[in-house]
C-alpha positions as CSV (number, residue, x, y, z in Angstrom):
1,X,-1.0,-16.8,-15.8
2,X,0.6,-16.7,-19.1
3,X,3.3,-14.1,-19.9
4,X,1.0,-11.8,-21.9
5,X,-1.5,-11.8,-19.0
6,X,1.3,-10.8,-16.6
7,X,2.4,-8.0,-19.0
8,X,-1.1,-6.7,-19.1
9,X,-1.4,-6.6,-15.3
10,X,2.0,-4.9,-15.0
11,X,0.9,-2.3,-17.5
12,X,-2.4,-1.8,-15.5
13,X,-0.3,-1.3,-12.3
14,X,1.9,1.2,-13.9
15,X,-1.1,3.1,-15.3
16,X,-2.6,3.3,-11.9
17,X,0.6,4.8,-10.5
18,X,0.8,7.3,-13.4
19,X,-2.9,8.3,-12.9
20,X,-2.2,8.9,-9.2
21,X,0.8,11.0,-10.1
22,X,-1.2,13.0,-12.6
23,X,-3.9,13.7,-10.0
24,X,-1.3,14.9,-7.6
25,X,0.3,17.2,-10.1
26,X,-3.0,18.6,-11.2
27,X,-4.2,19.0,-7.6
28,X,-7.3,16.9,-8.0
29,X,-8.1,15.8,-4.5
30,X,-11.2,13.9,-5.4
31,X,-9.3,11.9,-8.0
32,X,-6.5,11.2,-5.4
33,X,-9.0,9.9,-2.9
34,X,-10.6,7.6,-5.5
35,X,-7.4,5.5,-5.2
36,X,-8.1,4.7,-1.5
37,X,-10.9,2.6,0.0
38,X,-13.6,4.3,2.1
39,X,-12.3,2.5,5.1
40,X,-8.6,3.3,4.4
41,X,-6.4,3.8,7.5
42,X,-2.6,4.5,7.7
43,X,-0.1,2.8,10.0
44,X,-1.1,5.4,12.7
45,X,-4.8,4.5,12.4
46,X,-5.6,7.8,10.7
47,X,-8.7,7.7,8.5
48,X,-9.3,8.8,4.9
49,X,-10.5,12.2,6.1
50,X,-7.0,12.8,7.4
51,X,-5.6,11.7,4.0
52,X,-7.9,14.3,2.3
53,X,-6.7,17.0,4.7
54,X,-3.0,16.2,3.9
55,X,-3.7,16.2,0.1
56,X,-5.4,19.6,0.4
57,X,-2.6,21.0,2.5
58,X,0.1,19.8,0.1
59,X,-1.8,21.2,-2.9
60,X,-2.5,24.5,-1.1
61,X,1.2,24.9,-0.4
62,X,2.1,23.8,-3.9
63,X,4.1,20.8,-2.6
64,X,2.5,18.7,-5.3
65,X,4.3,20.5,-8.0
66,X,7.3,18.5,-9.3
67,X,5.7,15.3,-8.0
68,X,5.4,13.9,-11.5
69,X,7.0,10.4,-11.3
70,X,9.4,8.7,-13.6
71,X,8.5,5.2,-14.4
72,X,11.1,4.6,-17.1
73,X,13.2,2.3,-14.9
74,X,10.4,0.8,-12.9
75,X,9.9,-2.9,-12.5
76,X,6.6,-4.6,-11.4
77,X,6.9,-7.9,-9.6
78,X,3.7,-9.9,-9.3
79,X,3.2,-12.4,-6.4
80,X,-0.3,-13.7,-6.2
81,X,-2.6,-10.7,-5.6
82,X,0.3,-8.4,-4.7
83,X,2.2,-6.1,-7.0
84,X,5.5,-4.6,-5.8
85,X,6.7,-1.6,-7.8
86,X,10.2,-0.2,-7.7
87,X,11.8,2.2,-8.0
88,X,9.3,5.0,-8.1
89,X,11.2,8.2,-8.4
90,X,10.3,11.9,-8.8
């Protein structure tokens, strides 16, 4: 990849994180779920329906407010098909 291609991918990664944050702040559960595969599972083997439940619960209890993230000091490191993003702060 050439540097301009890497820059483009980094920008795409940051935009996805921003879009996820915007969906969380706005309480758009369907938009949030669109970031996760249909067969998504967490490290406790919970499925996507559990993720939906958690998003709905957070939004109902207004825990998503203030979840806007700050990407001003964020770095994206690309290694093959993996992007590592840090720090991601609220």
